[in-house]
Z-matrix of the N, CA and C atoms (Angstrom, degrees):
N
C 1 1.467
C 2 1.449 1 111.71
N 3 1.372 2 117.36 1 -47.04
C 4 1.464 3 121.88 2 179.51
C 5 1.528 4 111.86 3 -58.61
N 6 1.348 5 115.26 4 -38.33
C 7 1.417 6 118.90 5 178.88
C 8 1.553 7 111.00 6 -62.31
N 9 1.302 8 115.57 7 -43.35
C 10 1.500 9 119.75 8 -179.93
C 11 1.509 10 109.68 9 -62.58
N 12 1.322 11 118.85 10 -44.92
C 13 1.485 12 122.50 11 178.77
C 14 1.522 13 109.85 12 -59.58
N 15 1.315 14 118.01 13 -45.02
C 16 1.470 15 121.07 14 -179.67
C 17 1.537 16 111.31 15 -64.22
N 18 1.344 17 116.22 16 -43.08
C 19 1.398 18 119.87 17 178.06
C 20 1.547 19 110.31 18 -62.74
N 21 1.339 20 118.28 19 -41.30
C 22 1.427 21 121.05 20 178.77
C 23 1.502 22 111.64 21 -62.07
N 24 1.317 23 117.96 22 -42.98
C 25 1.445 24 122.58 23 178.61
C 26 1.484 25 109.98 24 -59.61
N 27 1.323 26 117.75 25 -40.00
C 28 1.477 27 119.44 26 178.42
C 29 1.495 28 110.39 27 -64.01
N 30 1.338 29 114.24 28 -45.63
C 31 1.514 30 118.51 29 179.53
C 32 1.531 31 112.38 30 -57.12
N 33 1.307 32 116.64 31 -44.98
C 34 1.483 33 122.41 32 -175.88
C 35 1.531 34 107.32 33 -69.22
N 36 1.305 35 119.38 34 -41.70
C 37 1.449 36 120.38 35 -178.46
C 38 1.549 37 111.64 36 -67.81
N 39 1.363 38 114.50 37 -34.17
C 40 1.447 39 118.97 38 -178.51
C 41 1.504 40 113.96 39 -87.36
N 42 1.401 41 116.67 40 -4.02
C 43 1.441 42 118.61 41 -172.44
C 44 1.520 43 115.38 42 -50.87
N 45 1.318 44 120.90 43 -48.52
C 46 1.421 45 121.20 44 -177.34
C 47 1.484 46 112.16 45 -57.85
N 48 1.317 47 119.08 46 -43.53
C 49 1.497 48 123.45 47 -178.99
C 50 1.496 49 110.61 48 -71.33
N 51 1.358 50 116.77 49 -32.69
C 52 1.494 51 118.90 50 -176.75
C 53 1.511 52 108.17 51 -74.34
N 54 1.303 53 118.42 52 -41.11
C 55 1.457 54 121.41 53 -168.58
C 56 1.540 55 113.19 54 -94.63
N 57 1.322 56 118.44 55 -22.70
C 58 1.451 57 121.11 56 -174.21
C 59 1.479 58 114.05 57 -77.31
N 60 1.346 59 117.37 58 -19.85
C 61 1.406 60 123.11 59 -178.54
C 62 1.536 61 109.53 60 86.18
N 63 1.290 62 117.15 61 -173.37
C 64 1.469 63 122.39 62 -175.05
C 65 1.491 64 109.23 63 -105.99
N 66 1.317 65 116.15 64 118.68
C 67 1.482 66 121.09 65 172.87
C 68 1.497 67 114.52 66 71.85
N 69 1.282 68 118.53 67 84.67
C 70 1.462 69 120.91 68 176.21
C 71 1.574 70 109.99 69 -61.54
N 72 1.289 71 118.40 70 138.10
C 73 1.441 72 121.34 71 173.75
C 74 1.531 73 107.50 72 -151.85
N 75 1.286 74 119.62 73 -177.96
C 76 1.456 75 123.58 74 -175.11
C 77 1.539 76 111.33 75 -62.84
N 78 1.246 77 118.15 76 -28.96
C 79 1.515 78 120.65 77 177.70
C 80 1.510 79 110.39 78 -60.85
N 81 1.312 80 114.73 79 -39.52
C 82 1.505 81 117.27 80 179.19
C 83 1.500 82 111.85 81 -64.59
N 84 1.311 83 116.23 82 -41.73
C 85 1.511 84 119.43 83 178.25
C 86 1.504 85 111.34 84 -63.72
N 87 1.340 86 117.11 85 -42.26
C 88 1.456 87 121.52 86 178.49
C 89 1.539 88 111.69 87 -60.51
N 90 1.317 89 117.39 88 -44.37
C 91 1.457 90 120.75 89 174.97
C 92 1.495 91 113.80 90 -60.21
N 93 1.382 92 115.26 91 -40.02
C 94 1.457 93 119.56 92 178.79
C 95 1.508 94 110.72 93 -65.73
N 96 1.350 95 117.01 94 -41.63
C 97 1.477 96 119.14 95 177.08
C 98 1.538 97 111.27 96 -61.14
N 99 1.307 98 117.77 97 -45.93
C 100 1.468 99 124.02 98 -179.16
C 101 1.505 100 109.96 99 -59.99
N 102 1.369 101 115.43 100 -45.31
C 103 1.485 102 116.95 101 -176.30
C 104 1.518 103 110.62 102 -72.43
N 105 1.363 104 116.59 103 -35.22
C 106 1.481 105 120.16 104 177.35
C 107 1.537 106 110.21 105 -62.51
N 108 1.310 107 116.53 106 -39.74
C 109 1.496 108 119.06 107 174.33
C 110 1.538 109 112.97 108 -59.40
N 111 1.299 110 115.06 109 -45.24
C 112 1.456 111 121.60 110 179.86
C 113 1.544 112 110.60 111 -61.79
N 114 1.330 113 114.93 112 -47.61
C 115 1.474 114 119.24 113 -178.32
C 116 1.526 115 109.99 114 -60.26
N 117 1.298 116 117.73 115 -49.09
C 118 1.493 117 120.01 116 -177.66
C 119 1.527 118 109.28 117 -62.55
N 120 1.257 119 119.31 118 -45.27
C 121 1.473 120 124.25 119 -178.21
C 122 1.563 121 112.53 120 -63.05
N 123 1.327 122 114.99 121 -42.08
C 124 1.466 123 120.67 122 177.12
C 125 1.545 124 111.72 123 -67.26
N 126 1.308 125 115.19 124 -40.71
C 127 1.508 126 117.78 125 -179.34
C 128 1.548 127 109.48 126 -66.33
N 129 1.347 128 114.79 127 -46.26
C 130 1.492 129 117.70 128 -175.64
C 131 1.524 130 109.57 129 -73.15
N 132 1.338 131 118.29 130 -18.19
C 133 1.489 132 119.90 131 -178.77
C 134 1.542 133 112.32 132 -89.05
N 135 1.340 134 116.60 133 1.09
C 136 1.458 135 120.73 134 179.81
C 137 1.566 136 108.36 135 -84.58
N 138 1.343 137 119.86 136 118.09
C 139 1.416 138 120.36 137 -176.40
C 140 1.535 139 113.24 138 -58.75
N 141 1.356 140 114.38 139 126.58
C 142 1.497 141 122.13 140 176.92
C 143 1.503 142 116.16 141 62.00
N 144 1.366 143 117.99 142 13.29
C 145 1.452 144 120.14 143 -179.05
C 146 1.526 145 115.46 144 -125.66
N 147 1.305 146 116.89 145 7.99
C 148 1.471 147 116.62 146 -176.93
C 149 1.535 148 112.69 147 -88.82
N 150 1.304 149 113.53 148 -165.49
C 151 1.469 150 121.42 149 174.90
C 152 1.471 151 109.53 150 -73.24
N 153 1.351 152 120.15 151 129.69
C 154 1.509 153 117.72 152 -178.27
C 155 1.504 154 110.90 153 -57.39
N 156 1.366 155 112.95 154 140.05
C 157 1.467 156 119.91 155 -179.85
C 158 1.480 157 115.35 156 -57.80
N 159 1.370 158 117.32 157 -38.11
C 160 1.437 159 123.23 158 179.18
C 161 1.518 160 111.22 159 -61.17
N 162 1.310 161 117.14 160 -38.52
C 163 1.483 162 119.65 161 -175.69
C 164 1.537 163 107.85 162 -76.55
N 165 1.325 164 118.23 163 -40.58
C 166 1.456 165 119.84 164 178.46
C 167 1.490 166 109.56 165 -64.27
N 168 1.317 167 121.69 166 -36.09
C 169 1.437 168 122.91 167 176.88
C 170 1.510 169 113.93 168 -67.26
N 171 1.381 170 116.85 169 -29.87
C 172 1.455 171 118.85 170 -178.19
C 173 1.519 172 113.60 171 -90.31
N 174 1.293 173 116.66 172 -19.01
C 175 1.434 174 119.22 173 -173.33
C 176 1.582 175 111.64 174 -68.35
N 177 1.335 176 115.27 175 152.04
C 178 1.473 177 120.93 176 177.15
C 179 1.501 178 114.30 177 -91.67
N 180 1.314 179 115.45 178 -30.71
C 181 1.499 180 121.40 179 -178.97
C 182 1.523 181 110.17 180 -143.45
N 183 1.309 182 118.96 181 154.70
C 184 1.410 183 125.42 182 170.13
C 185 1.523 184 109.95 183 -123.86
N 186 1.297 185 118.83 184 128.02
C 187 1.418 186 125.85 185 174.27
C 188 1.537 187 110.38 186 -111.31
N 189 1.339 188 115.83 187 137.21
C 190 1.489 189 116.68 188 178.62
C 191 1.534 190 106.30 189 -133.09
N 192 1.299 191 114.95 190 130.95
C 193 1.481 192 121.97 191 176.87
C 194 1.503 193 109.95 192 -121.32
N 195 1.285 194 117.08 193 94.97
C 196 1.513 195 120.23 194 -176.67
C 197 1.507 196 110.08 195 -76.81
N 198 1.356 197 116.19 196 134.11
C 199 1.468 198 120.21 197 176.34
C 200 1.480 199 115.37 198 64.39
N 201 1.355 200 119.24 199 41.27
C 202 1.446 201 122.14 200 173.54
C 203 1.469 202 109.06 201 -63.19
N 204 1.352 203 119.48 202 131.69
C 205 1.429 204 126.50 203 178.06
C 206 1.516 205 109.71 204 -80.79
N 207 1.310 206 116.12 205 137.32
C 208 1.453 207 119.73 206 -179.65
C 209 1.544 208 108.32 207 -146.85
N 210 1.324 209 114.32 208 133.68
C 211 1.474 210 117.41 209 179.00
C 212 1.516 211 113.47 210 148.56
N 213 1.310 212 116.30 211 -169.30
C 214 1.469 213 120.56 212 -177.50
C 215 1.439 214 112.89 213 159.03
N 216 1.314 215 119.16 214 -166.15
C 217 1.401 216 129.05 215 174.63
C 218 1.525 217 109.80 216 -120.44
N 219 1.367 218 117.38 217 104.21
C 220 1.454 219 117.49 218 -178.96
C 221 1.469 220 113.24 219 83.40
N 222 1.350 221 116.26 220 -64.93
C 223 1.475 222 121.79 221 177.38
C 224 1.504 223 106.61 222 -112.53
N 225 1.334 224 116.79 223 126.79
C 226 1.432 225 120.44 224 -173.02
C 227 1.524 226 111.45 225 -83.89
N 228 1.333 227 117.71 226 172.07
C 229 1.475 228 124.79 227 177.09
C 230 1.458 229 110.53 228 -150.68
N 231 1.269 230 116.20 229 162.63
C 232 1.454 231 121.67 230 177.61
C 233 1.521 232 109.13 231 -131.34
N 234 1.407 233 116.07 232 149.57
C 235 1.462 234 116.91 233 169.78
C 236 1.520 235 104.91 234 -163.10
N 237 1.332 236 114.71 235 133.83
C 238 1.434 237 122.92 236 178.03
C 239 1.500 238 112.85 237 -158.64
N 240 1.382 239 115.22 238 158.15
C 241 1.431 240 122.19 239 178.75
C 242 1.520 241 106.84 240 -123.07
N 243 1.336 242 118.52 241 137.38
C 244 1.429 243 121.20 242 -174.84
C 245 1.491 244 112.87 243 -152.83
N 246 1.322 245 117.47 244 -165.70
C 247 1.470 246 123.48 245 -175.67
C 248 1.516 247 108.46 246 -135.48
N 249 1.278 248 116.65 247 156.18
C 250 1.475 249 123.45 248 177.75
C 251 1.562 250 109.62 249 -136.19
N 252 1.284 251 115.60 250 141.31
C 253 1.473 252 123.16 251 175.25
C 254 1.498 253 109.92 252 -132.43
N 255 1.318 254 116.60 253 140.33
C 256 1.522 255 119.59 254 -176.03
C 257 1.498 256 110.40 255 -122.54
N 258 1.339 257 115.40 256 166.91
C 259 1.484 258 121.27 257 -179.62
C 260 1.536 259 107.28 258 -75.04
N 261 1.319 260 113.74 259 139.55
C 262 1.457 261 120.72 260 171.12
C 263 1.586 262 107.85 261 -112.54
N 264 1.288 263 119.28 262 172.81
C 265 1.440 264 120.07 263 -179.57
C 266 1.538 265 110.46 264 -57.13
N 267 1.329 266 115.76 265 138.65
C 268 1.443 267 120.71 266 -177.14
C 269 1.500 268 110.24 267 85.79
N 270 1.315 269 118.73 268 9.40
C 271 1.459 270 126.02 269 -178.41
C 272 1.568 271 113.66 270 61.68
N 273 1.308 272 112.89 271 23.59
C 274 1.428 273 120.17 272 169.88
C 275 1.546 274 108.45 273 -71.56
N 276 1.323 275 117.64 274 156.26
C 277 1.424 276 120.04 275 174.21
C 278 1.497 277 116.15 276 -96.79
N 279 1.274 278 117.03 277 142.22
C 280 1.506 279 120.62 278 -176.70
C 281 1.500 280 110.13 279 -73.42
N 282 1.305 281 115.86 280 170.15
C 283 1.426 282 123.30 281 167.20
C 284 1.512 283 107.90 282 -61.98
N 285 1.390 284 118.10 283 159.55
C 286 1.495 285 118.08 284 -178.37
C 287 1.535 286 112.25 285 -81.73
N 288 1.264 287 114.68 286 147.29
C 289 1.450 288 122.92 287 170.67
C 290 1.557 289 106.93 288 -116.49
N 291 1.288 290 117.06 289 144.32
C 292 1.456 291 121.68 290 -175.86
C 293 1.509 292 109.66 291 -95.80
N 294 1.346 293 113.94 292 150.87
C 295 1.512 294 119.50 293 -174.86
C 296 1.485 295 108.21 294 -147.25
N 297 1.351 296 115.68 295 162.84
C 298 1.420 297 123.74 296 167.49
C 299 1.551 298 109.02 297 -125.13
N 300 1.352 299 112.58 298 154.96
C 301 1.491 300 116.18 299 173.20
C 302 1.561 301 105.98 300 -136.42
N 303 1.338 302 114.74 301 138.44
C 304 1.409 303 117.22 302 174.80
C 305 1.541 304 108.79 303 -157.69
N 306 1.300 305 115.75 304 161.59
C 307 1.465 306 119.97 305 -179.98
C 308 1.520 307 110.05 306 161.76
N 309 1.257 308 114.71 307 159.42
C 310 1.482 309 122.53 308 -179.04
C 311 1.477 310 111.55 309 -89.40
N 312 1.373 311 113.25 310 160.79
C 313 1.461 312 121.78 311 168.79
C 314 1.518 313 108.13 312 -140.31
N 315 1.295 314 117.82 313 156.03
C 316 1.450 315 118.62 314 -174.12
C 317 1.519 316 110.95 315 -115.70
N 318 1.263 317 115.54 316 151.51
C 319 1.460 318 121.12 317 -179.64
C 320 1.561 319 108.26 318 132.14
N 321 1.320 320 116.37 319 161.25
C 322 1.465 321 120.34 320 -177.95
C 323 1.553 322 110.21 321 -64.22
N 324 1.297 323 114.98 322 125.60
C 325 1.477 324 116.96 323 -174.21
C 326 1.504 325 107.62 324 -155.69
N 327 1.334 326 118.38 325 124.84
C 328 1.458 327 123.33 326 -178.75
C 329 1.500 328 109.77 327 -128.98
N 330 1.316 329 117.02 328 127.37
C 331 1.439 330 122.19 329 178.86
C 332 1.529 331 112.81 330 93.47
N 333 1.303 332 114.08 331 -179.39
C 334 1.512 333 119.84 332 -175.82
C 335 1.499 334 109.65 333 -126.24
N 336 1.330 335 113.85 334 154.03
C 337 1.487 336 120.29 335 175.29
C 338 1.543 337 107.15 336 -146.72
N 339 1.305 338 115.21 337 169.46
C 340 1.459 339 119.98 338 176.08
C 341 1.503 340 110.42 339 -121.79
N 342 1.283 341 118.71 340 142.18
C 343 1.428 342 123.93 341 172.77
C 344 1.547 343 110.16 342 -129.30
N 345 1.255 344 115.63 343 154.75
C 346 1.488 345 123.55 344 169.86
C 347 1.521 346 107.32 345 -94.65
N 348 1.311 347 117.56 346 123.78
C 349 1.468 348 121.60 347 -178.49
C 350 1.477 349 112.51 348 -109.38
N 351 1.355 350 117.21 349 136.30
C 352 1.439 351 122.15 350 172.90
C 353 1.514 352 107.89 351 -126.25
N 354 1.334 353 114.11 352 132.07
C 355 1.528 354 119.68 353 177.75
C 356 1.520 355 108.69 354 -123.74
N 357 1.373 356 112.71 355 133.54
C 358 1.422 357 116.94 356 174.98
C 359 1.497 358 108.81 357 -106.40
N 360 1.319 359 119.09 358 123.56
C 361 1.491 360 122.43 359 179.00
C 362 1.537 361 104.47 360 -97.79
N 363 1.355 362 115.77 361 115.34
C 364 1.473 363 124.21 362 -159.31
C 365 1.528 364 112.28 363 -93.38
N 366 1.291 365 119.11 364 -17.05
C 367 1.496 366 118.18 365 -176.15
C 368 1.537 367 111.66 366 -156.78
N 369 1.290 368 116.51 367 177.55
C 370 1.463 369 122.65 368 -174.51
C 371 1.517 370 111.23 369 -62.40
N 372 1.324 371 116.30 370 -36.92
C 373 1.504 372 119.90 371 179.26
C 374 1.551 373 107.81 372 -58.42
N 375 1.321 374 114.74 373 -46.65
C 376 1.489 375 119.06 374 178.11
C 377 1.538 376 112.29 375 -60.09
N 378 1.306 377 114.67 376 -40.55
C 379 1.470 378 120.16 377 -178.89
C 380 1.498 379 109.59 378 -64.73
N 381 1.329 380 118.19 379 -44.02
C 382 1.461 381 120.53 380 179.29
C 383 1.484 382 111.97 381 -57.43
N 384 1.369 383 116.66 382 -41.73
C 385 1.432 384 121.21 383 177.35
C 386 1.569 385 110.40 384 -62.91
N 387 1.312 386 114.72 385 -40.58
C 388 1.454 387 120.08 386 -175.35
C 389 1.537 388 113.38 387 -65.42
N 390 1.347 389 116.10 388 -36.53
C 391 1.474 390 119.00 389 -176.47
C 392 1.552 391 110.98 390 -91.22
N 393 1.315 392 116.49 391 4.75
C 394 1.463 393 118.53 392 169.55
C 395 1.491 394 110.81 393 -79.95
N 396 1.345 395 118.17 394 -176.10
C 397 1.444 396 120.43 395 -178.15
C 398 1.502 397 112.73 396 -66.03
N 399 1.404 398 115.90 397 -45.22
C 400 1.442 399 120.67 398 176.10
C 401 1.551 400 109.77 399 -165.75
N 402 1.328 401 116.92 400 162.57
C 403 1.471 402 122.11 401 176.65
C 404 1.455 403 109.49 402 -150.26
N 405 1.340 404 117.80 403 158.12
C 406 1.425 405 122.64 404 178.18
C 407 1.571 406 110.51 405 -105.65
N 408 1.299 407 116.82 406 123.94
C 409 1.458 408 121.12 407 -177.33
C 410 1.537 409 108.03 408 -65.36
N 411 1.324 410 113.21 409 130.75
C 412 1.507 411 119.39 410 179.49
C 413 1.514 412 114.31 411 91.00
N 414 1.308 413 116.69 412 -24.39
C 415 1.467 414 118.73 413 177.28
C 416 1.543 415 112.30 414 -106.29
N 417 1.333 416 116.52 415 -50.60
C 418 1.456 417 119.07 416 178.62
C 419 1.513 418 109.81 417 -90.43
N 420 1.312 419 119.04 418 -23.40
C 421 1.501 420 121.04 419 178.70
C 422 1.566 421 105.70 420 -137.98
N 423 1.340 422 112.43 421 134.63
C 424 1.436 423 116.75 422 176.21
C 425 1.528 424 112.17 423 -71.55
N 426 1.336 425 115.75 424 136.07
C 427 1.448 426 118.63 425 -173.66
C 428 1.567 427 108.65 426 -142.39
N 429 1.324 428 114.28 427 157.57
C 430 1.459 429 120.34 428 -179.05
C 431 1.544 430 108.05 429 -150.42
N 432 1.300 431 115.04 430 154.35
C 433 1.498 432 118.42 431 170.83
C 434 1.499 433 107.73 432 -69.27
N 435 1.298 434 115.90 433 129.78
C 436 1.430 435 121.46 434 -173.46
C 437 1.515 436 112.52 435 -78.91
N 438 1.326 437 119.39 436 147.26
C 439 1.463 438 122.95 437 178.39
C 440 1.603 439 108.26 438 -74.18
N 441 1.284 440 115.18 439 149.19
C 442 1.497 441 121.59 440 -175.81
C 443 1.502 442 108.90 441 -111.73
N 444 1.357 443 117.53 442 145.49
C 445 1.413 444 122.19 443 179.13
C 446 1.548 445 109.60 444 130.14
N 447 1.322 446 114.07 445 162.58
C 448 1.458 447 116.37 446 -178.15
C 449 1.526 448 115.54 447 -66.79
N 450 1.292 449 115.21 448 -22.58
C 451 1.446 450 122.34 449 -178.34
C 452 1.493 451 111.60 450 -138.85
N 453 1.369 452 120.28 451 146.09
C 454 1.415 453 122.79 452 176.21
C 455 1.536 454 108.25 453 -81.42
N 456 1.313 455 113.96 454 169.79
C 457 1.449 456 119.98 455 176.48
C 458 1.519 457 110.62 456 -134.80
N 459 1.300 458 116.32 457 174.52
C 460 1.486 459 120.72 458 -179.64
C 461 1.494 460 113.68 459 -56.05
N 462 1.362 461 116.15 460 -34.43
C 463 1.429 462 117.62 461 -178.86
C 464 1.467 463 116.21 462 -66.08
N 465 1.336 464 117.83 463 -18.46
C 466 1.435 465 122.57 464 -177.38
C 467 1.519 466 113.57 465 -91.99
N 468 1.381 467 117.59 466 -4.43
C 469 1.433 468 118.88 467 -172.94
C 470 1.456 469 114.27 468 -60.39
N 471 1.357 470 119.68 469 -28.78
C 472 1.447 471 122.44 470 178.58
C 473 1.433 472 111.18 471 -60.41
N 474 1.341 473 118.61 472 -28.73
C 475 1.429 474 120.52 473 -177.04
C 476 1.502 475 116.27 474 -85.38
N 477 1.361 476 114.78 475 -8.75
C 478 1.411 477 117.46 476 -173.58
C 479 1.531 478 113.24 477 -81.85
N 480 1.342 479 117.08 478 1.44
C 481 1.462 480 120.87 479 177.10
C 482 1.531 481 108.18 480 -90.98
N 483 1.334 482 119.61 481 -9.72
C 484 1.444 483 124.26 482 -177.44
C 485 1.558 484 109.65 483 -67.43
N 486 1.324 485 116.79 484 141.98
C 487 1.445 486 120.38 485 175.53
C 488 1.518 487 110.20 486 -72.26
N 489 1.298 488 121.23 487 -29.19
C 490 1.449 489 125.96 488 -178.63
C 491 1.531 490 108.02 489 -133.15
N 492 1.350 491 113.53 490 135.94
C 493 1.509 492 120.54 491 171.26
C 494 1.552 493 105.51 492 -115.57
N 495 1.313 494 116.37 493 136.40
C 496 1.430 495 120.83 494 -173.38
C 497 1.507 496 112.23 495 -123.58
N 498 1.348 497 116.92 496 146.79
C 499 1.438 498 124.69 497 -173.92
C 500 1.532 499 109.90 498 -140.67
N 501 1.276 500 118.91 499 153.75
C 502 1.430 501 124.17 500 176.80
C 503 1.518 502 111.98 501 -139.74
N 504 1.363 503 114.73 502 151.36
C 505 1.434 504 118.55 503 172.90
C 506 1.499 505 105.24 504 -131.34
N 507 1.385 506 113.48 505 129.82
C 508 1.450 507 120.16 506 178.79
C 509 1.540 508 108.12 507 -144.35
N 510 1.340 509 114.21 508 125.75
C 511 1.450 510 119.19 509 177.91
C 512 1.564 511 111.13 510 53.98
N 513 1.339 512 113.75 511 39.88
C 514 1.514 513 119.27 512 177.46
C 515 1.480 514 115.85 513 82.43
N 516 1.343 515 118.29 514 -5.60
C 517 1.474 516 119.77 515 -178.88
C 518 1.544 517 107.88 516 -99.15
N 519 1.333 518 113.16 517 124.72
C 520 1.482 519 119.85 518 -178.44
C 521 1.556 520 106.80 519 -110.67
N 522 1.298 521 114.10 520 128.50
C 523 1.523 522 119.40 521 -174.24
C 524 1.510 523 109.76 522 -157.69
N 525 1.341 524 117.25 523 162.54
C 526 1.428 525 121.63 524 170.98
C 527 1.535 526 109.33 525 -69.02
N 528 1.310 527 115.91 526 153.12
C 529 1.460 528 120.68 527 -176.86
C 530 1.502 529 109.13 528 -142.44
N 531 1.273 530 118.41 529 140.44
C 532 1.476 531 123.45 530 176.34
C 533 1.534 532 108.66 531 -88.20
N 534 1.360 533 117.36 532 128.95
C 535 1.453 534 121.34 533 -178.32
C 536 1.477 535 112.96 534 -121.01
N 537 1.327 536 117.76 535 22.10
C 538 1.460 537 121.33 536 -179.06
C 539 1.520 538 112.24 537 -52.90
N 540 1.288 539 118.45 538 128.63
C 541 1.445 540 124.77 539 177.68
C 542 1.503 541 112.36 540 100.58
N 543 1.304 542 117.73 541 -16.59
C 544 1.508 543 120.85 542 179.40
C 545 1.534 544 108.80 543 -71.85
N 546 1.309 545 115.70 544 141.13
C 547 1.453 546 122.13 545 -179.13
C 548 1.516 547 110.41 546 -104.90
N 549 1.349 548 115.29 547 122.29
C 550 1.469 549 121.95 548 178.75
C 551 1.527 550 109.20 549 -102.96
N 552 1.343 551 115.86 550 130.41
C 553 1.417 552 118.40 551 -175.20
C 554 1.531 553 109.12 552 -138.97
N 555 1.368 554 117.16 553 135.33
C 556 1.399 555 118.39 554 178.00
C 557 1.602 556 108.51 555 -69.05
N 558 1.287 557 115.39 556 142.67
C 559 1.470 558 121.62 557 -178.01
C 560 1.523 559 111.50 558 -102.56
N 561 1.308 560 113.08 559 89.99
C 562 1.483 561 118.72 560 -176.16
C 563 1.482 562 112.76 561 -67.01
N 564 1.347 563 115.13 562 -29.32
C 565 1.530 564 117.98 563 177.48
C 566 1.488 565 112.16 564 -67.03
N 567 1.346 566 116.70 565 -41.52
C 568 1.447 567 119.58 566 178.76
C 569 1.529 568 108.98 567 -68.91
N 570 1.357 569 118.42 568 -39.47
C 571 1.484 570 117.97 569 177.17
C 572 1.511 571 112.62 570 -60.54
N 573 1.318 572 117.09 571 -38.04
C 574 1.452 573 122.94 572 178.48
C 575 1.539 574 110.99 573 -67.31
N 576 1.268 575 114.82 574 -40.60
C 577 1.476 576 120.00 575 176.41
C 578 1.533 577 110.26 576 -58.89
N 579 1.354 578 112.64 577 -50.48
C 580 1.528 579 117.38 578 -172.05
C 581 1.510 580 110.28 579 -71.58
N 582 1.323 581 119.31 580 -41.40
C 583 1.457 582 120.84 581 -173.08
C 584 1.565 583 112.47 582 -95.51
N 585 1.252 584 114.83 583 -6.63
C 586 1.476 585 118.71 584 176.31
C 587 1.491 586 114.79 585 76.52
N 588 1.371 587 116.36 586 11.75
C 589 1.455 588 121.54 587 177.16
C 590 1.557 589 108.30 588 -163.66
N 591 1.298 590 118.12 589 160.24
C 592 1.410 591 120.05 590 179.86
C 593 1.580 592 114.21 591 -60.45
N 594 1.273 593 117.16 592 125.07
C 595 1.456 594 122.58 593 179.45
C 596 1.518 595 108.27 594 -143.30
N 597 1.380 596 113.93 595 133.34
C 598 1.482 597 114.00 596 174.99
C 599 1.523 598 111.81 597 -106.12
N 600 1.293 599 116.68 598 171.68
C 601 1.474 600 119.99 599 -171.49
C 602 1.534 601 111.93 600 -62.62
N 603 1.281 602 119.85 601 -35.65
C 604 1.442 603 122.29 602 -178.27
C 605 1.500 604 109.93 603 -64.55
N 606 1.334 605 115.68 604 -41.87
C 607 1.481 606 120.14 605 -178.00
C 608 1.572 607 108.81 606 -64.71
N 609 1.313 608 116.09 607 -40.85
C 610 1.465 609 122.12 608 -177.47
C 611 1.527 610 113.11 609 -73.34
N 612 1.356 611 114.19 610 -52.09
C 613 1.444 612 119.20 611 -167.56
C 614 1.511 613 113.90 612 -87.00
N 615 1.315 614 118.20 613 -36.06
C 616 1.469 615 121.33 614 -174.80
C 617 1.534 616 112.67 615 -105.19
N 618 1.305 617 116.21 616 -39.81
C 619 1.483 618 119.09 617 -173.65
C 620 1.511 619 112.63 618 -91.39
N 621 1.309 620 117.91 619 -11.35
C 622 1.490 621 123.65 620 175.00
C 623 1.473 622 111.42 621 58.80
N 624 1.376 623 117.56 622 45.82
C 625 1.453 624 121.11 623 -177.80
C 626 1.512 625 114.29 624 -81.40
N 627 1.346 626 115.80 625 -7.75
C 628 1.500 627 120.69 626 174.57
C 629 1.557 628 109.07 627 -129.36
N 630 1.244 629 115.63 628 144.90
C 631 1.460 630 122.95 629 177.03
C 632 1.578 631 109.08 630 -76.12
N 633 1.283 632 114.67 631 160.73
C 634 1.476 633 119.56 632 175.79
C 635 1.504 634 109.24 633 -61.00
N 636 1.353 635 117.75 634 118.51
C 637 1.499 636 118.75 635 179.13
C 638 1.542 637 106.75 636 -72.33
N 639 1.358 638 116.71 637 148.75
C 640 1.461 639 119.91 638 176.54
C 641 1.561 640 114.65 639 -52.85
N 642 1.364 641 113.05 640 -35.07
C 643 1.479 642 116.32 641 -176.73
C 644 1.540 643 113.18 642 -68.65
N 645 1.342 644 116.80 643 -20.02
C 646 1.435 645 119.07 644 178.05
C 647 1.496 646 113.95 645 -99.17
N 648 1.298 647 120.09 646 0.06
C 649 1.461 648 123.54 647 -177.57
C 650 1.537 649 112.23 648 -63.95
N 651 1.279 650 118.72 649 -30.77
C 652 1.526 651 121.15 650 179.51
C 653 1.512 652 109.33 651 -64.41
N 654 1.315 653 115.51 652 -45.01
C 655 1.491 654 117.27 653 -178.17
C 656 1.535 655 109.68 654 -71.37
N 657 1.302 656 117.96 655 -35.58
C 658 1.512 657 121.47 656 178.24
C 659 1.569 658 106.91 657 -63.75
N 660 1.236 659 119.23 658 -42.42
C 661 1.468 660 122.74 659 176.68
C 662 1.517 661 112.39 660 -64.35
N 663 1.288 662 118.04 661 -41.42
C 664 1.453 663 119.79 662 175.98
C 665 1.507 664 112.25 663 -62.60
N 666 1.354 665 115.74 664 -43.36
C 667 1.476 666 117.81 665 178.01
C 668 1.556 667 111.39 666 -65.63
N 669 1.332 668 115.71 667 -41.05
C 670 1.463 669 116.86 668 178.02
C 671 1.465 670 114.49 669 -67.14
N 672 1.313 671 117.26 670 -30.39
C 673 1.475 672 121.40 671 179.99
C 674 1.566 673 107.90 672 -67.48
N 675 1.265 674 117.24 673 -40.07
C 676 1.466 675 118.52 674 179.65
C 677 1.550 676 113.97 675 -81.83
N 678 1.340 677 115.12 676 -22.52
C 679 1.492 678 117.95 677 178.16
C 680 1.475 679 106.56 678 -139.58
N 681 1.339 680 117.55 679 82.55
C 682 1.473 681 123.17 680 -178.38
C 683 1.586 682 114.14 681 -58.03
N 684 1.328 683 116.66 682 163.82
C 685 1.424 684 122.42 683 179.94
C 686 1.543 685 112.29 684 -63.56
N 687 1.297 686 116.97 685 -48.39
C 688 1.447 687 119.93 686 -173.06
C 689 1.547 688 112.71 687 -80.10
N 690 1.322 689 114.70 688 109.06
C 691 1.471 690 121.47 689 179.57
C 692 1.463 691 108.67 690 -131.17
């Protein structure tokens, strides 16, 4: 048992280097944007299984983490890199800011798997946490597993007070997921790689200091298609 715990500790400590790949550069961010667009389009294209339209219309930001790694030996762990885009005046979408998410989970778990993660940031409080250096889901920001389906129902109203709603897709199954304890952090290195200069999440998402890059326009169109400007 001690050996398993030690091996798990090594896995968790090494997670960023194991999963991030070697040498982040702009090509990595471009691949992440492309894959995030595919993930969102595929999820919303699934009949009766996507994010409810009402929630997408109400949210302030959408974060997508394609291929988040999840697993371990005895004690599980998570690590993923993704992007986030927020509403700008006129319901336009901001340029993307890059982020990482990591954190442990407890319970018997052997092996590794990948999931696609979607997070809806529902209000200004959630946005303020998002543009900070980092926050812990469930501790610094209230979170809940999001309801699935084209429309919400009365049974889901209790979850609508959450600052963040979270979803996962694994092996074709799309469902709400609890992420309490996971740490979300803006990735300033990836932002600098992508924009060619130091940029933080607040400058990109709230202050609009950069225009929408052509490489992110496909994701902006996909978001706008599902949640049009005129509401």
